[in-house]
C-alpha positions in Angstrom: -17.5 -10.3 -35.6 -17.1 -13.3 -33.4 -17.5 -12.9 -29.7 -13.8 -13.0 -29.0 -13.2 -10.0 -31.3 -15.6 -7.6 -29.4 -14.2 -4.8 -27.2 -14.2 -5.2 -23.5 -14.8 -1.4 -23.1 -15.6 1.4 -25.5 -15.8 5.2 -24.7 -17.7 7.4 -27.1 -18.9 11.0 -27.4 -15.8 12.7 -26.1 -12.8 14.9 -27.0 -9.9 12.4 -27.1 -6.5 14.1 -27.2 -4.3 11.2 -28.5 -0.8 12.9 -28.0 0.4 10.9 -31.0 3.0 12.2 -33.5 0.2 14.0 -35.4 -1.3 15.6 -32.3 -4.5 13.9 -33.3 -8.1 14.1 -31.9 -10.8 11.6 -31.9 -14.2 11.1 -30.2 -13.9 7.6 -28.9 -11.8 4.5 -28.3 -12.2 0.8 -28.0 -10.3 -1.5 -25.6 -9.7 -5.2 -25.5 -7.4 -7.2 -23.1 -6.0 -3.9 -21.7 -4.9 -2.6 -25.1 -6.4 0.0 -27.5 -8.1 -1.7 -30.5 -8.8 1.6 -32.2 -9.1 5.3 -31.5 -11.4 7.2 -33.9 -14.9 8.3 -34.5 -17.9 7.0 -32.5 -19.0 5.0 -35.5 -15.6 3.3 -35.8 -15.4 2.6 -32.1 -19.0 1.3 -31.8 -18.3 -1.3 -34.5 -16.3 -3.2 -31.9 -19.1 -3.1 -29.3 -20.9 -6.4 -28.6 -23.4 -7.7 -26.0 -20.8 -7.9 -23.2 -19.0 -4.6 -24.0 -19.0 -1.9 -21.3 -19.9 1.4 -23.0 -18.8 4.7 -21.4 -20.7 7.8 -22.6 -18.2 10.7 -22.3 -20.8 13.4 -23.0 -18.3 15.9 -24.3 -15.6 15.2 -21.7 -11.9 15.3 -22.6 -9.8 12.2 -22.5 -6.0 12.4 -22.0 -3.4 9.6 -21.9 -2.8 8.6 -18.3 -0.7 11.0 -16.3 2.9 9.8 -15.6 4.5 11.4 -12.6 8.3 10.9 -13.3 9.3 11.6 -9.7 6.9 10.5 -6.9 7.8 9.0 -3.6 4.5 7.0 -3.4 5.2 4.9 -0.4 6.1 8.0 1.6 3.0 9.8 0.1 0.7 7.0 1.2 2.2 7.1 4.7 1.5 10.9 5.2 -1.3 11.8 2.9 -3.0 14.3 2.9 -0.1 16.1 4.3 2.8 17.4 2.1 6.1 18.8 3.1 5.6 22.0 1.2 2.0 23.4 1.3 0.1 26.7 1.6 0.7 26.5 5.3 4.5 26.5 4.9 6.7 23.5 5.8 5.7 20.5 7.8 7.2 17.1 8.5 6.3 13.8 10.1 9.0 12.5 12.5 9.7 8.9 13.4 9.3 5.7 11.6 6.2 5.8 9.4 6.5 2.3 7.8 7.7 -0.3 10.2 6.3 -3.6 8.9 4.8 -5.3 5.9 1.3 -4.4 6.8 2.1 -0.6 6.9 4.1 -0.8 3.7 1.2 -2.4 1.8 -1.3 0.0 3.2 0.9 3.0 2.2 1.4 1.8 -1.3 -2.2 1.0 -1.8 -3.3 4.3 -0.4 -1.0 6.1 -2.7 -2.5 4.1 -5.6 -5.9 5.4 -4.6 -4.6 9.0 -4.5 -3.0 8.6 -7.9 -6.1 7.1 -9.4 -8.2 10.0 -8.2 -5.8 12.4 -10.0 -5.6 10.5 -13.3 -2.1 9.2 -12.6 -1.6 5.8 -14.3 2.2 5.6 -14.0 4.9 7.0 -11.7 8.6 6.6 -10.9 9.4 5.7 -7.3 12.9 7.4 -7.3 15.1 5.7 -4.7 14.4 2.4 -2.9 17.1 0.2 -1.5 19.4 -1.1 1.2 21.0 2.3 1.7 17.8 3.3 3.6 17.1 0.0 5.4 17.9 1.8 8.7 16.4 5.1 7.5 14.3 7.1 9.9 11.0 6.9 8.1 11.1 3.3 6.6 9.6 4.7 3.4 12.6 4.1 1.1 14.1 0.7 2.2 14.7 -2.5 0.2 11.6 -3.9 2.0 9.4 -1.3 0.3 10.7 -2.5 -3.1 10.0 -6.1 -2.1 6.4 -5.1 -1.1 5.9 -3.4 -4.5 7.0 -6.7 -6.1 4.4 -8.7 -4.1 1.6 -6.3 -4.9 2.5 -6.3 -8.6 2.4 -10.1 -8.6 -0.9 -10.1 -6.9 -2.3 -7.6 -9.4 -3.0 -5.0 -6.7 -1.2 -2.0 -8.1 -3.5 0.7 -9.6 -0.6 2.4 -11.4 2.5 1.2 -13.3 5.7 1.8 -11.3 9.2 2.4 -12.5 11.7 2.2 -9.6 15.2 3.4 -9.1 17.4 1.6 -6.6 19.2 3.6 -3.8 22.5 2.4 -2.2 23.1 5.5 -0.1 21.2 7.6 2.3 18.2 9.7 1.2 19.4 13.3 0.8 22.7 12.1 2.2 26.0 10.4 1.4 26.8 7.3 -0.6 30.0 5.4 -1.1 31.5 4.0 -4.2 32.0 0.6 -2.5 28.3 0.4 -1.5 27.1 1.3 -5.0 29.5 -1.1 -6.7 28.4 -4.0 -4.4 24.7 -3.1 -4.8 24.8 -3.1 -8.6 25.4 -6.8 -8.5 22.6 -7.6 -6.2 19.4 -9.3 -7.4 16.2 -7.2 -7.8 12.7 -8.5 -7.2 11.3 -10.3 -10.3 8.0 -8.9 -11.5 5.9 -8.1 -14.6 7.9 -5.1 -16.0 4.7 -3.6 -17.3 3.6 -3.0 -13.7 7.0 -2.8 -11.8 10.1 -2.1 -13.7 13.3 -1.7 -11.7 15.1 0.5 -14.2 18.2 1.7 -12.6 20.0 3.7 -10.0 19.4 7.0 -8.2 22.4 8.9 -6.8 22.2 11.8 -4.5 25.1 13.8 -5.9 24.4 17.0 -4.0 21.7 18.8 -1.8 19.7 21.9 -2.5 20.5 25.6 -2.9 18.5 26.9 0.1 20.5 24.5 2.4 23.8 25.7 0.8 24.4 22.0 -0.1 24.1 22.2 -3.9 27.5 22.1 -5.6 27.6 25.3 -7.6 29.9 27.5 -9.6 28.4 30.5 -7.9 29.4 31.4 -4.4 26.8 31.4 -1.7 26.2 34.7 0.0 28.1 33.6 3.1 30.9 32.2 0.9 31.7 28.7 -0.3 30.3 26.6 -3.2 28.8 23.6 -1.4 30.1 20.1 -2.3 29.0 16.7 -3.5 27.4 14.3 -1.1 29.2 11.3 -2.5 31.9 10.2 -0.1 35.5 11.3 -0.9 38.5 13.0 0.6 38.1 16.2 -1.3 36.2 17.7 -4.3 38.3 15.9 -6.8 37.9 12.6 -4.9 34.2 13.0 -4.6 33.8 13.8 -8.3 35.9 10.8 -9.2 33.7 8.5 -7.2 30.5 10.0 -8.6 31.7 9.5 -12.1 32.8 6.0 -11.4 29.3 5.2 -10.0 27.7 6.4 -13.2 30.1 4.5 -15.4 29.5 1.3 -13.5 25.7 1.6 -13.7 25.9 2.3 -17.4 28.1 -0.7 -18.0 25.5 -2.8 -16.1 22.8 -1.6 -18.6 21.1 0.5 -16.0 19.5 3.9 -16.2 21.0 6.6 -13.9 19.0 9.4 -12.3 21.2 11.9 -10.5 19.9 14.3 -7.9 21.8 17.3 -9.1 20.6 20.8 -8.3 23.9 22.7 -8.6 25.3 23.6 -12.0 28.7 22.2 -11.0 27.1 18.9 -10.2 25.2 18.9 -13.5 28.5 19.6 -15.3 30.2 16.6 -13.7 27.3 14.4 -14.7 27.3 15.6 -18.3 31.1 15.2 -18.6 30.7 11.6 -17.5 27.9 10.8 -19.8 29.8 12.4 -22.7 32.5 9.7 -22.2 30.2 6.7 -22.1 29.8 4.5 -25.2 26.3 4.6 -26.6 25.4 7.2 -23.9 21.9 8.0 -25.3 20.8 4.3 -24.9 21.1 4.8 -21.1 18.3 7.4 -21.0 20.2 8.9 -18.1 18.6 12.0 -16.5 19.1 14.9 -14.1 16.7 15.1 -11.2 15.7 18.6 -10.2 18.4 20.6 -12.1 17.5 23.8 -10.3 20.6 25.7 -11.6 21.1 24.1 -15.0 22.3 26.6 -17.5 21.6 27.0 -21.3 24.9 25.5 -22.4 24.3 22.5 -20.2 20.7 22.1 -21.6 22.2 22.1 -25.1 24.7 19.4 -24.1 22.0 17.3 -22.5 20.0 17.3 -25.7 22.9 16.2 -27.8 23.6 13.4 -25.3 20.1 12.0 -25.3 19.6 12.9 -21.7 16.5 14.0 -19.8 15.6 16.3 -16.9 12.7 16.1 -14.5 11.8 19.1 -12.4 9.0 20.2 -10.0 7.3 23.6 -10.7 5.7 23.9 -7.3 9.1 23.5 -5.6 10.5 26.2 -8.0 7.8 28.7 -7.1 7.9 27.9 -3.4 11.7 28.2 -2.9 12.6 31.0 -5.3 13.0 33.5 -2.5 15.1 31.0 -0.5 17.4 30.5 -3.5 17.8 34.3 -3.9 18.8 34.5 -0.3 21.4 31.8 -0.8 22.9 32.8 -4.1 21.6 36.2 -5.0 18.7 37.5 -7.1 20.6 37.2 -10.4 21.3 33.5 -10.0 17.8 32.8 -8.7 16.3 34.7 -11.7 18.1 32.3 -14.0 17.1 29.1 -12.1 14.6 26.6 -13.4 14.8 27.7 -17.1 11.6 26.0 -18.2 11.3 28.0 -21.5 14.7 26.8 -22.6 14.0 23.2 -21.6 10.7 23.2 -23.5 12.3 24.4 -26.7 15.4 22.1 -26.4 16.0 18.5 -27.5 16.1 17.4 -23.8 13.6 14.8 -22.7 12.0 17.2 -20.2 9.4 16.0 -17.7 7.3 17.7 -15.0 6.8 15.9 -11.7 5.7 16.5 -8.2 8.3 15.0 -5.8 5.3 14.1 -3.8 4.8 14.3 -0.9 7.4 17.1 -0.9 4.7 18.9 -2.9 1.2 17.9 -4.0 1.0 15.0 -6.5 -1.7 16.9 -8.3 -0.4 17.4 -11.9 -2.9 20.2 -12.5 -1.3 22.3 -9.8 2.2 21.5 -11.1 1.3 22.5 -14.6 -0.3 25.7 -13.4 2.9 26.5 -11.4 4.9 25.9 -14.6 2.7 28.5 -16.3 3.5 30.9 -13.4 7.2 30.4 -13.9 6.8 31.1 -17.6 4.8 34.2 -16.9 1.6 32.9 -18.6 -1.8 33.6 -17.2 -4.1 33.5 -20.2 -5.2 30.3 -22.1 -2.4 29.2 -24.4 -3.5 25.9 -25.9 -0.1 25.3 -27.6 1.9 25.9 -24.4 -0.6 23.8 -22.3 -0.3 21.0 -24.8 3.5 21.0 -24.6 3.3 21.0 -20.8 0.9 18.1 -20.8 3.4 16.2 -23.0 5.8 16.6 -20.1 3.4 14.5 -18.0 2.5 11.9 -20.7 4.7 11.2 -23.7 8.0 12.5 -22.2 7.9 10.4 -19.0 7.0 7.3 -21.1 10.2 7.9 -23.1 12.1 8.4 -19.8 10.7 5.0 -18.8 11.9 3.5 -22.1 8.2 2.6 -22.7 7.1 5.0 -25.5 6.4 2.1 -27.8 3.5 0.9 -25.5 2.3 3.8 -23.3 2.2 7.6 -23.1 -0.2 8.2 -26.0 -3.5 6.9 -27.1 -2.8 4.8 -30.2 -3.9 1.4 -31.5 -1.9 -1.4 -29.8 -0.8 0.7 -26.8 -2.0 0.1 -23.3 -5.4 1.5 -22.4 -4.3 4.0 -19.8 -6.2 7.2 -19.8 -8.0 9.8 -17.7 -11.3 11.5 -18.3 -11.6 15.3 -17.5 -14.8 17.2 -17.1 -13.4 20.0 -19.3 -10.8 20.5 -22.0 -7.5 21.6 -20.3 -6.4 23.4 -23.4 -9.3 25.9 -23.1 -8.8 27.0 -19.5 -6.5 29.5 -17.9 -3.6 28.2 -15.8 -5.4 29.4 -12.7 -8.5 27.4 -13.6 -6.7 24.2 -14.4 -6.5 22.9 -10.8 -10.4 23.0 -10.7 -10.8 20.9 -13.8 -12.1 17.6 -12.2 -10.8 14.2 -13.0 -14.0 12.2 -13.6 -12.5 8.8 -14.3 -9.2 7.0 -14.6 -8.6 3.8 -16.6 -5.5 1.6 -16.3 -5.0 -1.3 -18.7 -8.7 -1.0 -19.6 -9.8 -1.3 -16.0 -11.7 1.6 -14.4 -9.8 2.3 -11.2 -11.5 5.6 -10.3 -14.8 7.2 -10.9 -15.5 10.6 -9.3 -18.4 10.6 -6.8 -21.6 11.6 -8.5 -20.3 10.9 -12.0 -22.0 8.2 -14.1 -20.5 7.4 -17.5 -22.2 4.1 -18.1 
């Protein structure tokens, strides 16, 4: 080999879960210029090692593709960390403007990057940044935040790859058809799409069941069915405006993520997508989907749609949903088993800092919802796909990230133990020893030496 054919980094002596189509395993991998040269045996990998190659000795540790959190408010997370809205101590919130200037925005995004790196997160979706929140209370969701992301991407300062959705209404609040139509024609920051991809639009279609603001077919215990947040004179007018927003975004070639917790809201979204030409190409998806039902799941799969949900929120709010809609409705909410066995592009996420960004806690909570306490390697593997390959497909990036295969980006995390061999309760204690993004080591746990 000539010097320019050697790997920049190799990792050997491990248990590499590739998450490729064959569910393959290997013991090592080699990286050059941020891409995987090969994934295979130690002998195959070491063939690419030269005098300047960095060699990581995994010593039996397990390697996963980098974690991709498909719904993470990272600027907000960086502003409040280590606090979260939902925690073991109940509910907490920070009042007042958290990000007021460029310095605070940069600091929050960079701090979130450090948190993500420590957790093995190499990609995330920032779901809702734009002018609708320019006067927002916290300052965490404005157009200025998106502009700061673009600057950090250009400077090479991001530690994780970011997919962003634009927001032309108020966070957890109303939006108008006029604002969305005008916003779709606005310019977005230019950047390297491998690091910052402004993929589409987020619409807050409704609220949440505990607040009686989800639009649902089921009556609330006090009466009423909630309503859409989209502006309009009545239910029919609001639905018309929501459907028009979705159509306009699709026509513009944008992905649409709709915050839809009520089954009636989900139905309106599905009905709209079913009428779109080449609907599957949009990779549109439901955000949260608390009350999605089996018939809707089947339709979503046939339409090439996705759904991202947050297991910790589901566990934490189950009693509140029961109080709002009754035990029967609450018992059918968050149908993870049906989603896992469907053709839906199903992802798990944190909604951080609403809950912890720790994917290990989220996966353990998913097992709780599924009634699983013992080690179930097959189930654990499927749940980990919801944090790796499925989010890559949601990002439209499955050809270059999400699994560990030759030619794809070298994004991976190193765990001290094999997550397929532990109980759900043990998973949160499995340490993340290292995180690599684009072949660059962005995190090494204190006290760990792999060189």
